[in-house]
C-alpha distance (Angstrom), angle and dihedral (degrees) to the residues before:
residue distance angle dihedral
M1 . . .
N2 3.80 . .
E3 3.77 117.7 .
H4 3.77 119.3 -165.3
R5 3.75 111.1 -117.3
L6 3.75 129.1 -157.4
Y7 3.81 109.2 -125.7
R8 3.80 130.2 -161.2
I9 3.79 113.3 -166.3
L10 3.80 118.1 -175.0
L11 3.82 116.0 -154.7
R12 3.80 126.7 -170.3
G13 3.81 113.4 -106.8
K14 3.76 133.1 -5.0
L15 3.80 123.7 -49.6
D16 3.77 118.6 -131.4
L17 3.81 119.5 -140.8
E18 3.79 94.2 -94.4
Q19 3.82 92.2 51.4
A20 3.80 91.6 46.1
S21 3.81 90.3 52.8
W22 3.82 88.2 65.6
F23 3.85 89.2 68.8
P24 3.84 104.7 51.2
E25 3.84 93.5 152.0
L26 3.79 91.6 59.5
T27 3.78 134.3 60.6
H28 3.79 117.1 -128.6
A29 3.77 128.3 -151.7
P30 3.77 135.8 165.6
A31 3.79 113.4 -97.3
E32 3.81 120.2 -135.8
D33 3.77 90.9 -106.5
G34 3.83 94.8 57.0
N35 3.78 95.4 -98.2
T36 3.84 127.3 111.6
L37 3.79 126.3 -101.7
L38 3.79 118.7 -155.6
T39 3.81 114.1 -163.0
G40 3.77 133.6 -178.8
E41 3.78 149.9 106.0
L42 3.78 120.2 -78.6
P43 3.79 125.3 -173.6
D44 3.80 100.0 -137.6
Q45 3.80 148.6 -15.2
A46 3.81 91.7 -82.3
A47 3.81 89.5 61.1
L48 3.80 90.1 48.3
M49 3.80 91.5 50.8
G50 3.81 89.5 51.0
I51 3.81 89.2 56.7
L52 3.80 92.4 46.6
F53 3.80 92.2 48.5
R54 3.84 90.5 51.1
A55 3.80 89.9 51.0
H56 3.81 88.8 49.7
N57 3.82 92.2 48.4
L58 3.83 89.1 53.3
N59 3.82 89.9 51.2
L60 3.79 91.1 -117.2
Q61 3.81 117.9 154.9
I62 3.80 113.5 -126.2
L63 3.79 109.5 -143.0
S64 3.80 99.8 178.3
V65 3.82 144.8 -12.1
E66 3.81 121.7 -154.3
A67 3.81 127.5 -177.7
Q68 3.80 132.7 -164.6
V69 3.80 125.1 -172.5
K70 3.78 109.1 -124.1
């Protein structure tokens, strides 16, 4: 049984509009430390890996990934 999880992914630096458009399923906001926080619900680990691969393909540094069961 898949449970949607709320994910918080912290990326180094600020995303420009083009970079942010690569993550339509997540909201993005500036973090207090000048980095970018992506937040949203994903259905499974495959969806999470898709997000992480996109970040990798954009040469974005992933600082942290947090998950909460909804």
